[in-house]
MARPA-202649 format. One record per atom (N, C-alpha, C): x, y, z; residue in one letter. Coordinates in steps of 0.05 Angstrom, whole numbers, padded with zeros to 5 digits, always signed. Example, Ala and Ser with C-alpha at 12.3 -4.5 7.8 and 13.67 -1.06 7.14 Angstrom:
+00264-00114+00156a;+00246-00090+00156a;+00264-00066+00156a;+00257-00045+00142s;+00273-00021+00143s;+00258+00001+00157s;
//
This chain:
-00493-00227-01118m;-00464-00220-01114m;-00448-00232-01137m;-00432-00216-01150t;-00416-00226-01173t;-00391-00240-01163t;-00378-00253-01182t;-00354-00268-01175t;-00332-00249-01166t;-00330-00226-01179d;-00310-00206-01171d;-00314-00197-01142d;-00340-00192-01134d;-00346-00184-01106d;-00338-00205-01086d;-00343-00230-01094a;-00336-00252-01076a;-00306-00254-01072a;-00292-00249-01094v;-00262-00250-01092v;-00252-00227-01074v;-00264-00204-01077l;-00256-00181-01062l;-00262-00185-01032l;-00284-00199-01026r;-00292-00202-00998r;-00280-00227-00985r;-00264-00242-00999k;-00252-00266-00987k;-00233-00257-00965k;-00231-00273-00943p;-00212-00266-00922p;-00184-00267-00932p;-00166-00252-00921p;-00138-00252-00932p;-00126-00279-00928p;-00108-00285-00946r;-00094-00311-00943r;-00076-00311-00920r;-00066-00335-00912r;-00049-00338-00889r;-00023-00322-00893r;-00013-00322-00918a;+00012-00308-00923a;+00008-00278-00919a;-00016-00268-00928d;-00021-00240-00924d;-00023-00232-00895d;-00035-00250-00878a;-00038-00244-00850a;-00010-00244-00837a;+00007-00262-00844v;+00034-00263-00833v;+00049-00238-00841v;+00046-00230-00866q;+00059-00206-00875q;+00050-00181-00861q;+00023-00180-00855q;+00012-00158-00840q;+00023-00156-00812q;+00025-00180-00799r;+00036-00180-00771r;+00066-00172-00772r;+00080-00180-00793t;+00108-00172-00795t;+00111-00142-00797t;+00093-00130-00814r;+00094-00101-00816r;+00087-00088-00789r;+00069-00101-00774t;+00062-00089-00748t;+00085-00090-00729t;+00102-00111-00730r;+00124-00113-00712r;+00149-00098-00721r;+00147-00085-00743n;+00170-00070-00753n;+00177-00048-00733n;+00203-00044-00727p;+00211-00023-00707p;+00201+00004-00714p;+00202+00011-00740l;+00193+00037-00748l;+00163+00041-00743l;+00148+00020-00750t;+00119+00021-00744t;+00113+00022-00714t;+00129+00007-00699w;+00126+00008-00670w;+00131+00036-00658w;+00152+00049-00669a;+00159+00076-00659a;+00138+00096-00667a;+00127+00093-00692r;+00106+00112-00701r;+00081+00108-00685r;+00076+00083-00675g;+00052+00077-00660g;+00053+00087-00631g;+00074+00100-00623g;+00076+00110-00595g;+00094+00094-00577g;+00106+00073-00587g;+00123+00056-00570g;+00147+00071-00560g;+00160+00087-00578l;+00184+00102-00570l;+00177+00123-00549l;+00155+00136-00552s;+00146+00156-00532s;+00142+00143-00505s;+00130+00119-00505a;+00126+00105-00479a;+00152+00099-00466a;+00172+00090-00482v;+00198+00084-00470v;+00212+00109-00459v;+00209+00131-00474v;+00222+00156-00465v;+00210+00165-00438v;+00183+00163-00436f;+00170+00171-00411f;+00177+00152-00388f;+00180+00126-00394a;+00185+00106-00373a;+00214+00104-00365a;+00232+00114-00383l;+00261+00111-00378l;+00270+00124-00352l;+00262+00149-00346p;+00271+00161-00320p;+00262+00144-00296p;+00237+00134-00297l;+00227+00118-00275l;+00243+00092-00272l;+00249+00080-00295l;+00265+00055-00294l;+00293+00060-00284l;+00305+00082-00292v;+00332+00089-00282v;+00332+00094-00252v;+00313+00110-00243i;+00311+00116-00214i;+00306+00090-00198i;+00288+00074-00208f;+00281+00049-00194f;+00306+00031-00194f;+00320+00029-00216g;+00344+00012-00217g;+00366+00022-00198g;+00371+00048-00198v;+00393+00059-00182v;+00387+00057-00152v;+00362+00064-00145f;+00356+00066-00116f;+00342+00041-00105f;+00335+00021-00121s;+00323-00003-00111s;+00339-00028-00118s;+00342-00033-00144w;+00355-00058-00151w;+00385-00057-00147w;+00398-00035-00151a;+00427-00033-00147a;+00434-00038-00118a;+00420-00027-00098p;+00427-00034-00070p;+00423-00063-00064p;+00402-00075-00076i;+00397-00104-00071i;+00421-00120-00082i;+00429-00114-00106v;+00452-00128-00118v;+00477-00124-00101v;+00481-00099-00092r;+00504-00093-00075r;+00503-00108-00049r;+00479-00111-00037a;+00477-00126-00012a;+00483-00155-00016a;+00475-00167-00039v;+00481-00195-00044v;+00511-00199-00046v;+00524-00180-00059v;+00554-00182-00062v;+00567-00179-00035v;+00557-00159-00019m;+00570-00154+00008m;+00566-00178+00027m;+00545-00193+00023s;+00540-00216+00041s;+00562-00237+00039s;+00576-00237+00017f;+00598-00256+00013f;+00626-00243+00016f;+00626-00219+00028q;+00651-00205+00031q;+00655-00197+00060q;+00680-00192+00067e;+00687-00178+00092e;+00695-00150+00084e;+00679-00130+00092t;+00683-00104+00081t;+00678-00083+00103t;+00691-00060+00100n;+00686-00036+00116n;+00675-00014+00099n;+00664-00021+00076l;+00653-00003+00055l;+00674+00011+00039l;+00700+00006+00046i;+00722+00018+00031i;+00739-00004+00018i;+00748-00022+00036v;+00764-00045+00027v;+00748-00070+00031v;+00747-00087+00011s;+00731-00112+00012s;+00748-00136+00004s;+00742-00158+00017s;+00755-00183+00010s;+00734-00205+00009s;+00737-00224-00009w;+00717-00245-00013w;+00721-00267+00008w;+00699-00274+00022v;+00701-00294+00043v;+00681-00317+00039v;+00666-00316+00017g;+00647-00337+00011g;+00624-00339+00031g;+00620-00363+00042w;+00597-00368+00060w;+00604-00363+00089w;+00627-00352+00094d;+00635-00348+00122d;+00616-00330+00138d;+00605-00309+00125n;+00587-00291+00139n;+00562-00306+00148n;+00551-00323+00130f;+00527-00338+00137f;+00533-00358+00160f;+00556-00370+00159q;+00564-00389+00180q;+00566-00375+00207q;+00578-00351+00207q;+00581-00336+00232q;+00553-00327+00243q;+00535-00320+00225v;+00508-00313+00234v;+00494-00337+00247v;+00496-00360+00234f;+00483-00384+00246f;+00497-00392+00272f;+00522-00386+00275a;+00536-00393+00300a;+00532-00373+00322a;+00521-00350+00316d;+00517-00330+00336d;+00495-00338+00356d;+00501-00339+00382p;+00480-00348+00401p;+00457-00328+00404p;+00461-00303+00394m;+00440-00283+00396m;+00419-00287+00374m;+00425-00302+00353l;+00406-00306+00331l;+00381-00320+00340l;+00382-00343+00355p;+00357-00355+00365p;+00341-00336+00383p;+00355-00320+00399v;+00342-00301+00417v;+00326-00281+00400v;+00339-00270+00380a;+00326-00250+00363a;+00303-00262+00348a;+00305-00286+00338i;+00283-00299+00324i;+00260-00304+00343i;+00266-00313+00366r;+00244-00318+00386r;+00230-00293+00394r;+00245-00271+00399n;+00233-00246+00406n;+00216-00234+00383n;+00227-00236+00359t;+00212-00226+00336t;+00186-00241+00332t;+00187-00268+00335a;+00163-00284+00333a;+00143-00277+00355a;+00153-00272+00379y;+00136-00265+00401y;+00123-00238+00396y;+00138-00219+00386f;+00126-00193+00379f;+00104-00196+00358f;+00110-00211+00337a;+00091-00216+00316a;+00065-00229+00326a;+00069-00249+00344l;+00045-00262+00355l;+00028-00243+00371l;+00041-00228+00389l;+00025-00209+00405l;+00012-00188+00387l;+00026-00179+00366a;+00014-00159+00348a;-00010-00170+00333a;-00009-00196+00326l;-00032-00209+00313l;-00055-00212+00332l;-00049-00220+00357i;-00071-00225+00376i;-00085-00199+00384i;-00070-00178+00389f;-00081-00153+00399f;-00083-00132+00377f;-00064-00130+00359g;-00063-00109+00340g;-00079-00114+00315g;-00083-00139+00307y;-00097-00145+00283y;-00127-00140+00285y;-00141-00149+00306p;-00170-00145+00307p;-00178-00117+00315p;-00160-00102+00328v;-00168-00075+00338v;-00177-00057+00315v;-00162-00054+00293p;-00171-00037+00271p;-00197-00045+00259p;-00202-00072+00257l;-00227-00082+00245l;-00250-00075+00263l;-00247-00079+00289v;-00269-00073+00308v;-00274-00043+00307v;-00253-00027+00308a;-00257+00002+00307a;-00271+00012+00281a;-00263+00000+00259a;-00276+00007+00233a;-00305+00000+00233a;-00312-00024+00243v;-00340-00032+00243v;-00357-00014+00261v;-00346-00007+00284l;-00360+00010+00302l;-00363+00038+00290l;-00343+00048+00278m;-00344+00075+00265m;-00363+00075+00242m;-00365+00053+00227s;-00384+00052+00205s;-00413+00053+00214s;-00418+00046+00239e;-00445+00047+00249e;-00453+00074+00260e;-00433+00092+00262v;-00438+00119+00272v;-00452+00135+00251v;-00473+00149+00258r;-00489+00164+00239r;-00479+00193+00237r;-00468+00203+00258r;-00459+00231+00257r;-00429+00233+00265r;-00417+00254+00254a;-00389+00260+00260a;-00370+00237+00254a;-00376+00222+00232k;-00359+00200+00225k;-00332+00210+00216k;-00331+00233+00203g;-00306+00244+00195g;-00287+00251+00218g;-00299+00261+00240i;-00283+00267+00264i;-00271+00242+00275i;-00287+00221+00277f;-00276+00196+00288f;-00254+00184+00270f;-00258+00187+00244s;-00237+00178+00225s;-00211+00193+00228s;-00214+00220+00232a;-00190+00236+00236a;-00176+00229+00262a;-00191+00224+00283l;-00179+00217+00308l;-00165+00190+00307l;-00178+00171+00292a;-00165+00145+00289a;-00139+00146+00273a;-00138+00164+00254y;-00114+00167+00237y;-00093+00185+00249y;-00100+00200+00270l;-00081+00219+00281l;-00055+00207+00290l;-00054+00183+00303p;-00028+00172+00311p;-00010+00167+00288p;-00020+00161+00264v;-00004+00157+00241v;+00011+00182+00233v;-00002+00205+00237v;+00010+00231+00230v;+00033+00238+00248v;+00031+00229+00273v;+00052+00236+00293v;+00078+00222+00284v;+00101+00237+00282p;+00126+00224+00275p;+00133+00201+00293p;+00142+00179+00282p;+00146+00155+00299p;+00165+00159+00323p;+00186+00175+00318v;+00205+00180+00340v;+00192+00196+00362v;+00176+00215+00355v;+00161+00231+00375v;+00141+00214+00390v;+00128+00196+00376a;+00109+00178+00389a;+00123+00160+00409a;+00146+00149+00402v;+00160+00132+00420v;+00169+00147+00445v;+00180+00171+00441l;+00189+00187+00464l;+00166+00195+00482l;+00143+00200+00470l;+00119+00206+00485l;+00110+00183+00503l;+00109+00159+00490w;+00101+00135+00505w;+00122+00127+00526w;+00147+00135+00521k;+00168+00129+00541k;+00162+00143+00567k;+00151+00167+00566t;+00143+00181+00591t;+00118+00167+00603t;+00101+00156+00587f;+00078+00141+00597f;+00087+00116+00613f;+00109+00104+00603y;+00119+00079+00615y;+00139+00085+00638y;+00139+00109+00648d;+00157+00115+00671d;+00151+00095+00693d;+00172+00081+00703p;+00167+00060+00723p;+00161+00071+00751p;+00165+00097+00755s;+00160+00108+00782s;+00130+00111+00787s;+00123+00118+00812d;+00095+00121+00820d;+00082+00144+00805d;+00098+00163+00795t;+00088+00187+00782t;+00084+00183+00752t;+00092+00159+00742g;+00088+00154+00713g;+00058+00154+00706g;+00052+00160+00681v;+00024+00164+00673v;+00009+00138+00677v;+00018+00116+00666f;+00004+00090+00669f;+00003+00081+00698f;+00025+00083+00712n;+00026+00075+00740n;+00008+00093+00757n;+00005+00118+00751t;-00013+00136+00766t;-00042+00127+00762t;-00049+00122+00737v;-00077+00113+00731v;-00083+00087+00745v;-00065+00068+00743l;-00069+00042+00756l;-00069+00045+00786l;-00054+00064+00796g;-00053+00068+00825g;-00080+00077+00836g;-00097+00090+00820w;-00124+00097+00829w;-00140+00073+00836w;-00134+00050+00824f;-00149+00025+00829f;-00133+00006+00847f;-00111+00017+00858g;-00095+00000+00876g;-00078-00020+00862g;-00071-00015+00837i;-00055-00034+00821i;-00028-00021+00816i;-00007-00038+00816g;+00019-00028+00809g;+00035-00018+00833g;+00057-00004+00828p;+00067+00004+00801p;+00082-00019+00787p;+00085-00016+00761f;+00099-00036+00745f;+00124-00023+00732f;+00143-00041+00727a;+00169-00032+00716a;+00167-00026+00686a;+00147-00037+00673w;+00143-00034+00644w;+00167-00041+00628w;+00181-00021+00617l;+00204-00026+00599l;+00228-00038+00613l;+00229-00036+00640n;+00251-00048+00655n;+00246-00077+00663n;+00223-00087+00656s;+00216-00115+00662s;+00219-00132+00637s;+00233-00155+00640s;+00236-00172+00617s;+00210-00186+00609s;+00190-00186+00627t;+00164-00198+00621t;+00145-00177+00608t;+00146-00152+00617l;+00127-00132+00607l;+00138-00115+00584l;+00164-00117+00579a;+00176-00099+00559a;+00164-00104+00531a;+00163-00129+00523m;+00153-00135+00496m;+00123-00128+00493m;+00105-00136+00512p;+00078-00127+00509p;+00075-00096+00509p;+00092-00082+00523s;+00091-00053+00523s;+00098-00042+00495s;+00118-00054+00482l;+00125-00046+00455l;+00102-00051+00436l;+00089-00074+00439v;+00066-00081+00421v;+00043-00062+00425v;+00038-00053+00449l;+00017-00034+00454l;+00022-00008+00440l;+00046+00002+00442e;+00052+00028+00428e;+00051+00024+00398e;+00062+00002+00388a;+00062-00003+00359a;+00034-00005+00348a;+00016-00018+00363t;-00012-00020+00354t;-00025+00007+00353t;-00020+00023+00374w;-00032+00050+00374w;-00022+00067+00350w;+00004+00064+00344a;+00016+00081+00323a;+00008+00072+00295a;+00002+00047+00291a;-00002+00037+00263a;-00031+00030+00257a;-00048+00029+00277a;-00076+00020+00272a;-00092+00039+00255a;-00086+00065+00256g;-00102+00085+00242g;-00103+00080+00212g;-00080+00074+00200g;-00080+00069+00171g;-00097+00045+00163g;-00096+00024+00179t;-00112+00000+00173t;-00142+00006+00177t;-00148+00023+00197v;-00176+00030+00201v;-00187+00044+00176v;-00172+00062+00165i;-00181+00076+00141i;-00185+00057+00118i;-00167+00037+00115i;-00171+00017+00094i;-00196+00002+00098i;-00202-00007+00122y;-00226-00022+00128y;-00251-00004+00123y;-00250+00021+00131l;-00273+00038+00127l;-00279+00042+00097l;-00258+00044+00081a;-00262+00046+00052a;-00273+00020+00041a;-00264-00002+00051a;-00275-00028+00041a;-00304-00032+00050a;-00311-00022+00073l;-00339-00025+00083l;-00359-00010+00065l;-00350+00011+00052t;-00368+00026+00035t;-00376+00010+00010t;-00360-00010+00003s;-00367-00027-00020s;-00385-00050-00014s;-00391-00055+00011v;-00409-00077+00019v;-00437-00068+00012v;-00452-00084-00004p;-00479-00076-00012p;-00497-00074+00013p;-00512-00052+00014s;-00530-00048+00037s;-00553-00067+00037s;-00559-00079+00013e;-00581-00099+00012e;-00575-00123+00029e;-00550-00130+00032l;-00543-00153+00049l;-00549-00148+00078l;-00544-00123+00087y;-00550-00117+00115y;-00580-00115+00118y;-00594-00104+00098d;-00624-00103+00100d;-00636-00131+00102d;-00626-00149+00086a;-00636-00177+00086a;-00630-00190+00113a;-00606-00185+00123a;-00599-00197+00149a;-00617-00185+00171a;-00623-00159+00169e;-00640-00147+00190e;-00668-00157+00188e;-00678-00163+00164v;-00705-00174+00161v;-00706-00202+00174v;-00684-00216+00171d;-00682-00243+00183d;-00678-00243+00213d;-00677-00219+00224g;-00674-00216+00253g;-00646-00220+00264g;-00625-00216+00247a;-00598-00220+00255a;-00589-00197+00273a;-00574-00203+00294s;-00563-00183+00312s;-00539-00169+00298s;-00529-00149+00312v;-00506-00134+00301v;-00482-00153+00296v;-00476-00169+00316w;-00453-00187+00314w;-00457-00208+00293w;-00482-00218+00289r;-00487-00237+00268r;-00484-00224+00240r;-00492-00199+00238k;-00488-00185+00212k;-00458-00182+00207k;-00443-00176+00228v;-00414-00173+00224v;-00402-00200+00215v;-00410-00221+00228w;-00398-00247+00223w;-00406-00259+00196w;-00432-00255+00189h;-00442-00268+00164h;-00442-00250+00140h;-00440-00224+00144v;-00440-00205+00122v;-00414-00190+00119v;-00406-00176+00140t;-00383-00159+00138t;-00357-00175+00133t;-00352-00194+00150l;-00326-00209+00147l;-00324-00223+00121l;-00345-00237+00111p;-00342-00250+00084p;-00337-00230+00062p;-00349-00206+00064q;-00345-00186+00043q;-00317-00174+00044q;-00305-00174+00068l;-00278-00162+00071l;-00256-00184+00070l;-00263-00207+00061r;-00244-00230+00063r;-00218-00223+00049r;-00219-00213+00024g;-00195-00207+00010g;-00178-00186+00023g;-00191-00165+00033i;-00176-00144+00047i;-00163-00154+00073i;-00177-00171+00087l;-00167-00182+00112l;-00142-00199+00107l;-00143-00215+00085l;-00120-00231+00079l;-00095-00214+00071l;-00100-00193+00057i;-00078-00175+00049i;-00066-00161+00074i;-00083-00150+00091t;-00073-00136+00115t;-00059-00156+00134t;-00068-00181+00134l;-00055-00201+00151l;-00026-00206+00143l;-00022-00210+00117i;+00006-00216+00108i;+00023-00190+00110i;+00011-00167+00106l;+00026-00142+00109l;+00034-00138+00138l;+00017-00145+00157q;+00024-00142+00185q;+00045-00162+00193q;+00044-00186+00183i;+00064-00206+00189i;+00092-00196+00179i;+00092-00186+00154i;+00117-00176+00143i;+00127-00152+00159i;+00109-00134+00166g;+00117-00110+00182g;+00127-00117+00209g;+00114-00135+00223t;+00123-00142+00250t;+00149-00158+00249t;+00154-00173+00228a;+00180-00187+00225a;+00203-00167+00221a;+00197-00143+00214q;+00218-00123+00209q;+00217-00100+00230q;+00206-00106+00254v;+00204-00086+00274v;+00232-00078+00283v;+00237-00052+00285f;+00263-00041+00293f;+00261-00017+00311f;+00243+00002+00303l;+00243+00028+00316l;+00236+00026+00345l;+00215+00011+00352e;+00207+00009+00380e;+00228-00004+00398e;+00239-00028+00390p;+00260-00039+00407p;+00285-00021+00409p;+00291-00008+00388y;+00316+00009+00388y;+00313+00033+00406y;+00290+00047+00404l;+00286+00072+00419l;+00277+00067+00447l;+00260+00046+00451f;+00250+00041+00478f;+00270+00028+00496f;+00282+00006+00487t;+00298-00010+00506t;+00326-00016+00495t;+00331-00011+00470g;+00357-00019+00459g;+00361-00049+00458g;+00340-00064+00459g;+00342-00093+00459g;+00340-00106+00487g;+00342-00090+00508g;+00340-00100+00535g;+00311-00101+00545g;+00307-00107+00570p;+00328-00116+00589p;+00335-00146+00585p;+00360-00152+00588d;+00370-00179+00584d;+00363-00191+00557d;+00365-00174+00536n;+00359-00182+00508n;+00330-00191+00505n;+00312-00182+00522a;+00284-00191+00520a;+00270-00178+00496a;+00280-00156+00485t;+00268-00143+00462t;+00287-00142+00438t;+00307-00158+00438l;+00326-00159+00416l;+00312-00173+00392l;+00308-00158+00370t;+00295-00168+00346t;+00315-00173+00324t;+00306-00184+00302i;+00324-00191+00280i;+00336-00166+00268i;+00320-00145+00263l;+00331-00121+00252l;+00349-00106+00271l;+00344-00108+00297l;+00361-00096+00316l;+00388-00111+00317l;+00387-00137+00314l;+00412-00152+00312l;+00428-00145+00287l;+00414-00141+00265i;+00427-00132+00240i;+00441-00105+00245i;+00427-00087+00259y;+00438-00061+00265y;+00463-00064+00283y;+00462-00082+00302n;+00485-00086+00320n;+00508-00097+00305n;+00503-00115+00286y;+00525-00126+00270y;+00539-00103+00255y;+00524-00085+00244a;+00535-00064+00226a;+00547-00041+00241a;+00535-00033+00264f;+00543-00008+00277f;+00551-00010+00306f;+00550-00034+00318q;+00556-00036+00346q;+00585-00031+00352q;+00603-00039+00335s;+00632-00036+00339s;+00643-00018+00317s;+00667-00007+00322l;+00680+00010+00302l;+00687-00007+00278l;+00680+00002+00255g;+00685-00013+00231g;+00662-00030+00222g;+00648-00042+00242g;+00623-00057+00236g;+00628-00081+00219g;+00612-00101+00223n;+00613-00126+00207n;+00590-00124+00187n;+00594-00110+00165y;+00573-00106+00146y;+00567-00131+00130y;+00586-00149+00128g;+00581-00174+00115g;+00561-00191+00129g;+00564-00194+00156m;+00544-00209+00172m;+00517-00195+00171m;+00517-00168+00172a;+00492-00153+00172a;+00476-00158+00146a;+00490-00157+00124t;+00476-00161+00098t;+00469-00191+00095t;+00485-00209+00106a;+00478-00237+00104a;+00452-00243+00119a;+00450-00232+00143l;+00425-00236+00158l;+00401-00222+00145l;+00406-00199+00133s;+00385-00185+00119s;+00375-00201+00095s;+00393-00214+00080l;+00384-00230+00058l;+00369-00255+00067l;+00378-00266+00089m;+00363-00290+00100m;+00335-00282+00108m;+00332-00259+00121l;+00305-00249+00128l;+00288-00244+00103l;+00300-00231+00083a;+00285-00225+00058a;+00276-00250+00044a;+00294-00270+00043v;+00286-00296+00030v;+00264-00310+00045v;+00266-00309+00072f;+00246-00322+00088f;+00219-00309+00084f;+00218-00282+00084l;+00193-00268+00080l;+00181-00273+00052l;+00199-00274+00032a;+00190-00278+00005a;+00177-00306+00002a;+00191-00326+00013v;+00180-00354+00012v;+00154-00356+00027v;+00154-00344+00051m;+00130-00345+00068m;+00106-00332+00054m;+00111-00309+00041s;+00090-00295+00026s;+00080-00312+00003s;+00098-00325-00011l;+00090-00342-00034l;+00073-00365-00024l;+00081-00378-00003v;+00065-00400+00008v;+00038-00390+00018v;+00038-00367+00031y;+00013-00356+00042y;-00007-00351+00019y;+00002-00338-00002f;-00016-00332-00024f;-00025-00357-00039f;-00008-00377-00040r;-00017-00402-00052r;-00038-00416-00035r;-00035-00415-00009l;-00054-00429+00009l;-00080-00414+00010l;-00080-00388+00007t;-00104-00372+00011t;-00116-00363-00016t;-00106-00373-00038r;-00116-00364-00064r;-00145-00371-00068r;-00152-00396-00063s;-00180-00405-00068s;-00199-00392-00048s;-00189-00388-00023w;-00207-00376-00002w;-00212-00347-00008w;-00192-00332-00017s;-00196-00304-00022s;-00213-00299-00047s;-00212-00318-00066a;-00227-00315-00091a;-00256-00323-00088a;-00262-00340-00067s;-00290-00350-00065s;-00307-00329-00052s;
//
């Protein structure tokens, strides 16, 4: 190799590398490299997202410090938050929402997993069972609630009371009972929402290596041991995600209490979102400031809870 070849093959000097990076960061070079096209394609999405997502959030933050009827507004500072904390219905709504979330976790969280595991063991007509499991999700929520409202008819001719009457049980007041109203709402909500989670679990089960089940079967493991030692560890990440999503969803329950009972009987099904609705629309003119203040408090609580949850489960979900 000659001296000239060695000089030609020397790595570029530091000044040359800096100059090359400077040329790369030049706006004209960036535009020619496709950066401008990317911005043009992303701009409509950013505008739509900003107008329909971030703008309402900013508007809600401003409204929480105002007394407004959506036409005339006046600044009141922290008064809306103080009125929310002073409302005697707030502890009732928090307690009912927590009770709904607890019942939904106890009964509604394991049901989709059990259904998905059982359906994954079916050798024939698995598609039919999947469609049947997802069918309640297709039914419009309002239609589903009105349908179940006829099931919960407290008379002897009600669907559930008729079936229980065959065994000499009942009749029950269901939605008219302060004790049974919330479990009745949880039962309908579980039926309506479980289908989507079942499909998620079924899709996740297809990624579990069959060799693990074969090895467990060779070791003489029963079906439940295979589920406990193979299926659940493999679905750990999905289970953690669905758990936090269910907690967030149940904390925002509104449709069932609103359509089934309106928060009754005796405020036994009054939830946080229903209380927000009452603040805004219960009286003429509405107290939109208190409604947005409570909405922000709920949003902040869910955000902080989600952050803490993901921090606590980070190592477990990754292992």
